[in-house]
C-alpha positions as a Markdown table, in Angstrom:
| # | Residue | x | y | z |
|---|---|---|---|---|
| 1 | Met | 10.7 | -2.2 | -8.6 |
| 2 | Ala | 10.6 | 0.8 | -6.4 |
| 3 | Ala | 8.9 | 0.9 | -3.1 |
| 4 | Thr | 8.5 | 3.6 | -0.5 |
| 5 | Thr | 10.7 | 4.5 | 2.1 |
| 6 | Asp | 11.3 | 8.1 | 1.6 |
| 7 | Asp | 10.7 | 9.7 | 3.8 |
| 8 | Lys | 11.4 | 8.2 | 4.9 |
| 9 | Arg | 10.0 | 11.6 | 6.5 |
| 10 | Ile | 8.4 | 12.2 | 3.2 |
| 11 | Glu | 7.4 | 15.8 | 3.8 |
| 12 | Leu | 9.3 | 18.5 | 1.9 |
| 13 | Leu | 11.5 | 21.0 | 3.6 |
| 14 | Asp | 12.2 | 24.6 | 2.8 |
| 15 | Ala | 15.9 | 24.8 | 2.0 |
| 16 | Ala | 15.9 | 28.4 | 3.2 |
| 17 | Asp | 15.3 | 27.2 | 6.7 |
| 18 | Tyr | 18.3 | 24.8 | 6.6 |
| 19 | Ser | 20.8 | 26.9 | 4.7 |
| 20 | Glu | 23.8 | 25.5 | 6.6 |
| 21 | Tyr | 22.9 | 22.0 | 5.2 |
| 22 | Val | 22.7 | 23.1 | 1.6 |
| 23 | Leu | 25.4 | 21.8 | -0.8 |
| 24 | Arg | 26.4 | 23.9 | -3.7 |
| 25 | Asp | 29.8 | 22.5 | -4.6 |
| 26 | Pro | 29.3 | 20.3 | -7.8 |
| 27 | Arg | 31.7 | 17.7 | -6.4 |
| 28 | Glu | 29.7 | 17.4 | -3.2 |
| 29 | Ile | 26.4 | 17.3 | -5.1 |
| 30 | Asn | 27.7 | 14.5 | -7.4 |
| 31 | Ala | 28.9 | 12.5 | -4.4 |
| 32 | Val | 25.4 | 12.6 | -2.9 |
| 33 | Leu | 23.7 | 11.8 | -6.2 |
| 34 | Asn | 26.0 | 8.9 | -7.0 |
| 35 | Gly | 25.3 | 7.6 | -3.5 |
| 36 | Leu | 21.6 | 7.5 | -4.4 |
| 37 | Val | 22.5 | 5.6 | -7.6 |
| 38 | Gln | 24.8 | 3.1 | -5.9 |
| 39 | Gln | 22.5 | 2.3 | -3.1 |
| 40 | Arg | 19.4 | 2.2 | -5.2 |
| 41 | Cys | 17.6 | 4.5 | -2.8 |
| 42 | Ile | 13.9 | 4.9 | -3.0 |
| 43 | Val | 13.1 | 8.5 | -4.1 |
| 44 | Ser | 9.8 | 10.3 | -3.9 |
| 45 | Ala | 9.2 | 12.7 | -6.7 |
| 46 | His | 6.8 | 15.6 | -6.0 |
| 47 | Pro | 5.5 | 17.5 | -9.0 |
| 48 | Asp | 5.5 | 21.2 | -8.3 |
| 49 | Arg | 6.3 | 20.6 | -4.6 |
| 50 | Arg | 2.9 | 19.1 | -4.0 |
| 51 | Arg | 2.4 | 16.6 | -1.1 |
| 52 | Asp | 1.4 | 13.8 | -3.5 |
| 53 | Phe | 4.3 | 12.0 | -5.1 |
| 54 | Val | 5.4 | 9.2 | -7.3 |
| 55 | Leu | 8.0 | 6.6 | -6.2 |
| 56 | Thr | 11.1 | 6.1 | -8.3 |
| 57 | Thr | 14.9 | 5.5 | -8.2 |
| 58 | Leu | 17.8 | 7.3 | -9.6 |
| 59 | Leu | 19.2 | 5.0 | -12.3 |
| 60 | Gly | 22.3 | 7.0 | -13.4 |
| 61 | Ile | 24.0 | 10.3 | -14.1 |
| 62 | Asp | 25.4 | 11.5 | -17.5 |
| 63 | Thr | 29.0 | 12.3 | -16.7 |
| 64 | Ala | 29.2 | 14.8 | -19.6 |
| 65 | Thr | 26.0 | 16.8 | -19.0 |
| 66 | Gly | 25.1 | 15.9 | -15.4 |
| 67 | Arg | 21.6 | 14.9 | -16.5 |
| 68 | Leu | 19.8 | 12.6 | -14.1 |
| 69 | Tyr | 18.0 | 9.4 | -15.3 |
| 70 | Phe | 15.1 | 8.3 | -13.1 |
| 71 | Asp | 13.1 | 5.1 | -13.4 |
| 72 | Ser | 9.8 | 5.8 | -15.0 |
| 73 | Ala | 6.5 | 4.9 | -13.4 |
| 74 | His | 4.6 | 1.9 | -14.6 |
| 75 | Asp | 1.4 | 3.9 | -14.9 |
| 76 | Asp | 0.9 | 6.6 | -17.5 |
| 77 | Asp | -0.7 | 8.9 | -15.0 |
| 78 | Gly | 2.4 | 9.1 | -12.8 |
| 79 | Asn | 4.7 | 9.8 | -15.8 |
| 80 | Arg | 2.2 | 12.4 | -17.0 |
| 81 | Arg | 2.1 | 14.2 | -13.7 |
| 82 | Leu | 5.9 | 14.4 | -13.6 |
| 83 | Thr | 6.5 | 15.5 | -17.1 |
| 84 | Ala | 3.7 | 18.1 | -17.0 |
| 85 | Ala | 5.1 | 19.8 | -13.9 |
| 86 | Ala | 7.1 | 22.9 | -14.2 |
| 87 | Ser | 9.5 | 21.5 | -11.5 |
| 88 | Val | 9.9 | 18.3 | -9.5 |
| 89 | Thr | 11.3 | 18.1 | -6.0 |
| 90 | Phe | 13.0 | 14.8 | -5.1 |
| 91 | Ser | 13.3 | 13.5 | -1.5 |
| 92 | Ala | 15.1 | 10.4 | -0.2 |
| 93 | Leu | 17.1 | 8.9 | 2.6 |
| 94 | Leu | 20.8 | 8.1 | 2.0 |
| 95 | Glu | 22.4 | 6.3 | 4.9 |
| 96 | Lys | 19.7 | 7.7 | 7.2 |
| 97 | Ile | 20.3 | 11.2 | 6.1 |
| 98 | Lys | 17.6 | 13.3 | 4.5 |
| 99 | Val | 18.4 | 14.4 | 0.9 |
| 100 | Gln | 16.3 | 16.8 | -1.1 |
| 101 | Phe | 16.7 | 18.6 | -4.4 |
| 102 | Ser | 14.6 | 20.2 | -7.1 |
| 103 | Thr | 15.0 | 20.2 | -10.9 |
| 104 | Glu | 13.2 | 21.8 | -13.8 |
| 105 | Ala | 10.7 | 19.9 | -15.9 |
| 106 | Leu | 11.4 | 16.2 | -16.6 |
| 107 | Glu | 11.2 | 14.7 | -20.1 |
| 108 | Ala | 10.7 | 11.2 | -21.4 |
| 109 | Gly | 13.9 | 9.4 | -22.4 |
| 110 | Ser | 15.8 | 6.2 | -22.0 |
| 111 | His | 18.6 | 4.7 | -20.0 |
| 112 | Asp | 20.5 | 1.5 | -20.9 |
| 113 | Gly | 17.7 | 0.6 | -23.3 |
| 114 | His | 14.8 | 1.1 | -20.9 |
| 115 | Thr | 12.3 | 3.9 | -20.6 |
| 116 | Ala | 13.3 | 6.6 | -18.1 |
| 117 | Leu | 12.6 | 10.1 | -17.0 |
| 118 | Val | 15.4 | 12.6 | -17.6 |
| 119 | Ala | 16.0 | 15.7 | -15.4 |
| 120 | Pro | 18.6 | 18.5 | -15.6 |
| 121 | Pro | 21.2 | 18.5 | -12.9 |
| 122 | Pro | 20.2 | 20.3 | -9.6 |
| 123 | Glu | 22.1 | 23.5 | -8.6 |
| 124 | Lys | 21.9 | 22.6 | -4.9 |
| 125 | Val | 21.1 | 19.7 | -2.7 |
| 126 | Leu | 19.8 | 19.8 | 0.9 |
| 127 | Arg | 21.6 | 17.2 | 3.0 |
| 128 | Leu | 20.1 | 17.2 | 6.4 |
| 129 | Gln | 21.7 | 15.0 | 9.0 |
| 130 | Arg | 19.5 | 15.3 | 12.1 |
| 131 | Arg | 18.7 | 12.8 | 14.8 |
| 132 | Glu | 15.0 | 12.7 | 14.1 |
| 133 | Tyr | 15.6 | 11.2 | 10.6 |
| 134 | Phe | 17.6 | 8.3 | 11.9 |
| 135 | Arg | 15.4 | 5.4 | 11.3 |
| 136 | Leu | 15.4 | 2.0 | 9.6 |
| 137 | Val | 13.8 | 1.4 | 6.3 |
| 138 | Thr | 12.5 | -2.2 | 6.9 |
| 139 | Pro | 13.9 | -5.0 | 4.7 |
| 140 | Thr | 11.6 | -6.3 | 2.0 |
| 141 | Ser | 12.9 | -9.8 | 2.6 |
| 142 | Gln | 11.3 | -9.9 | 6.0 |
| 143 | Ala | 8.4 | -7.5 | 6.0 |
| 144 | Leu | 7.1 | -6.1 | 9.2 |
| 145 | Val | 3.3 | -5.9 | 9.7 |
| 146 | Cys | 1.4 | -3.9 | 12.3 |
| 147 | Thr | -2.2 | -4.9 | 13.2 |
| 148 | Ile | -4.3 | -1.8 | 13.9 |
| 149 | Pro | -7.8 | -2.1 | 15.5 |
| 150 | Val | -10.1 | 0.4 | 13.9 |
| 151 | Arg | -13.7 | 1.1 | 15.0 |
| 152 | Gln | -16.0 | 1.1 | 11.9 |
| 153 | Gly | -19.4 | 2.2 | 13.1 |
| 154 | Ser | -20.4 | -0.1 | 15.9 |
| 155 | Ser | -17.9 | -2.8 | 15.1 |
| 156 | Leu | -14.2 | -3.1 | 15.7 |
| 157 | Glu | -12.1 | -4.4 | 12.7 |
| 158 | Val | -8.4 | -5.2 | 12.7 |
| 159 | Phe | -6.4 | -4.2 | 9.7 |
| 160 | Glu | -2.9 | -5.3 | 8.8 |
| 161 | Ala | -0.6 | -2.5 | 7.6 |
| 162 | Arg | 2.9 | -3.0 | 6.1 |
| 163 | Val | 5.6 | -1.2 | 8.1 |
| 164 | Met | 7.9 | 0.8 | 5.8 |
| 165 | Asp | 10.2 | 2.3 | 8.3 |
| 166 | Ile | 10.7 | 2.2 | 12.1 |
| 167 | Ser | 12.5 | 4.2 | 14.8 |
| 168 | Gly | 12.3 | 4.5 | 18.5 |
| 169 | Gly | 9.7 | 7.2 | 18.0 |
| 170 | Gly | 7.3 | 5.6 | 15.6 |
| 171 | Ile | 6.6 | 3.8 | 12.3 |
| 172 | Gly | 5.6 | 4.6 | 8.8 |
| 173 | Val | 2.9 | 2.2 | 7.4 |
| 174 | Leu | 1.2 | 1.7 | 4.1 |
| 175 | Val | -2.5 | 0.9 | 3.8 |
| 176 | Pro | -4.9 | 0.8 | 0.8 |
| 177 | Pro | -6.9 | 4.1 | 0.9 |
| 178 | Lys | -10.3 | 2.4 | 0.9 |
| 179 | Glu | -9.5 | -0.1 | 3.7 |
| 180 | Met | -9.1 | 2.4 | 6.6 |
| 181 | Arg | -10.4 | 5.8 | 7.5 |
| 182 | Leu | -7.4 | 7.7 | 8.6 |
| 183 | Ser | -7.1 | 11.3 | 9.9 |
| 184 | Thr | -4.2 | 13.2 | 11.4 |
| 185 | Asp | -4.0 | 13.0 | 15.2 |
| 186 | Ala | -6.3 | 9.9 | 15.2 |
| 187 | Val | -5.2 | 7.5 | 18.0 |
| 188 | Phe | -5.4 | 3.7 | 17.8 |
| 189 | Asp | -5.1 | 1.5 | 20.9 |
| 190 | Glu | -3.8 | -2.0 | 21.2 |
| 191 | Cys | -1.8 | -2.0 | 18.0 |
| 192 | Thr | 0.4 | -5.0 | 17.6 |
| 193 | Leu | 3.9 | -5.0 | 16.0 |
| 194 | Val | 5.8 | -8.3 | 15.7 |
| 195 | Leu | 9.6 | -7.9 | 15.5 |
| 196 | Pro | 11.1 | -11.2 | 14.2 |
| 197 | Glu | 13.5 | -12.8 | 16.7 |
| 198 | Phe | 12.7 | -10.2 | 19.3 |
| 199 | Gly | 9.1 | -10.4 | 20.2 |
| 200 | Thr | 5.7 | -8.6 | 20.1 |
| 201 | Ile | 5.0 | -5.0 | 21.0 |
| 202 | Val | 1.5 | -3.8 | 21.9 |
| 203 | Thr | 1.3 | 0.0 | 21.8 |
| 204 | Arg | -0.9 | 3.0 | 21.1 |
| 205 | Leu | -0.3 | 4.8 | 17.8 |
| 206 | Arg | -1.1 | 8.4 | 16.9 |
| 207 | Ile | -1.1 | 9.5 | 13.2 |
| 208 | Arg | 1.1 | 12.5 | 12.7 |
| 209 | Asn | 0.9 | 12.8 | 8.9 |
| 210 | Ile | -0.7 | 11.1 | 5.9 |
| 211 | Phe | 0.5 | 11.0 | 2.3 |
| 212 | Arg | -1.0 | 9.5 | -0.9 |
| 213 | Val | 1.6 | 7.2 | -2.6 |
| 214 | Thr | 1.5 | 5.9 | -6.1 |
| 215 | Asn | 3.5 | 2.7 | -6.4 |
| 216 | Arg | 5.4 | 1.7 | -9.5 |
| 217 | Asn | 2.6 | -0.6 | -10.6 |
| 218 | Gly | 0.1 | 2.2 | -10.4 |
| 219 | Val | -1.6 | 1.2 | -7.2 |
| 220 | Thr | -2.5 | 4.1 | -4.9 |
| 221 | Met | -1.8 | 3.6 | -1.2 |
| 222 | Leu | -1.8 | 5.8 | 1.9 |
| 223 | Arg | 1.4 | 6.3 | 3.9 |
| 224 | Ala | 0.7 | 7.2 | 7.5 |
| 225 | Gly | 3.5 | 8.4 | 9.8 |
| 226 | Cys | 2.6 | 7.1 | 13.2 |
| 227 | Gln | 4.0 | 8.1 | 16.6 |
| 228 | Phe | 4.3 | 5.7 | 19.5 |
| 229 | Val | 2.3 | 7.0 | 22.5 |
| 230 | Lys | 3.8 | 6.2 | 25.9 |
| 231 | Leu | 6.0 | 3.4 | 24.6 |
| 232 | Ser | 7.4 | 1.3 | 27.5 |
| 233 | Pro | 11.2 | 1.4 | 28.0 |
| 234 | Gly | 11.2 | -2.4 | 27.4 |
| 235 | Ala | 9.5 | -2.0 | 24.0 |
| 236 | Glu | 11.8 | 0.9 | 23.0 |
| 237 | Asn | 14.8 | -1.2 | 23.9 |
| 238 | Met | 13.4 | -4.1 | 21.8 |
| 239 | Ile | 13.0 | -1.8 | 18.8 |
| 240 | Gln | 16.6 | -0.4 | 19.1 |
| 241 | Arg | 18.0 | -3.9 | 19.3 |
| 242 | Tyr | 16.0 | -4.9 | 16.2 |
| 243 | Ile | 17.3 | -1.8 | 14.3 |
| 244 | Leu | 20.9 | -2.5 | 15.3 |
| 245 | Lys | 20.7 | -6.2 | 14.3 |
| 246 | Thr | 19.1 | -5.4 | 11.0 |
| 247 | Glu | 21.6 | -2.6 | 10.2 |
| 248 | Arg | 24.5 | -4.9 | 11.0 |
| 249 | Glu | 23.2 | -7.6 | 8.7 |
| 250 | Arg | 22.5 | -5.1 | 5.9 |
| 251 | Asn | 26.1 | -3.6 | 6.2 |
| 252 | Ala | 27.6 | -7.1 | 6.2 |
| 253 | Arg | 25.8 | -8.0 | 3.0 |
| 254 | Ala | 26.9 | -4.7 | 1.4 |
| 255 | Arg | 30.5 | -5.4 | 2.2 |
| 256 | Arg | 30.3 | -8.8 | 0.5 |
| 257 | Leu | 29.0 | -7.3 | -2.7 |
């Protein structure tokens, strides 16, 4: 079952602004695409480059034709949006590196006996290795939760949001769209983030971007990219130690496979 990452700075980039990072050699493109398959990376699929997206994974690549097989959404609406679009832009993180590419229209198909969405091979792939994208997609086995106090009228309510990714600069969280009233640049004080084995961080968060996400089960959530405001050096150090430890454990498990 796919879950968000992506992006992950999720926002789409204009490849023309990053021409030095665009891959056009078929061998290099195949290496990146096969990496997405092997690591089962979460991919956000944007119909017609819109900000809304559907979460999926790249299941496989046809060695003869280069066609791409993506996991279909569990809800008909998500599949319908992707197959009705004139083009679809895909965005993902592969080993902390931003990957983005576009294809022409998707069509329904199958892969290894299961329903899938089939796309033609991309002519180019944007592979953007920049420091601001280096962040950790949190492990599903030990989910991080951030408690966010939100003023609703005259009362102050505390909401729990699942943390999807974390870096020294901020976190990406998922919340049900009806639970919290979110807006870009909104600031929340006294937010609490518990890092297993390291401790608790209390910080101010500023929302930098908001995206609507449709999960594989059809549930719509909001993904908010939040920036730490005046994070203490001690808290930043705790986050970096958590990221390093989690990465070491993840790499050790990958070597054993």
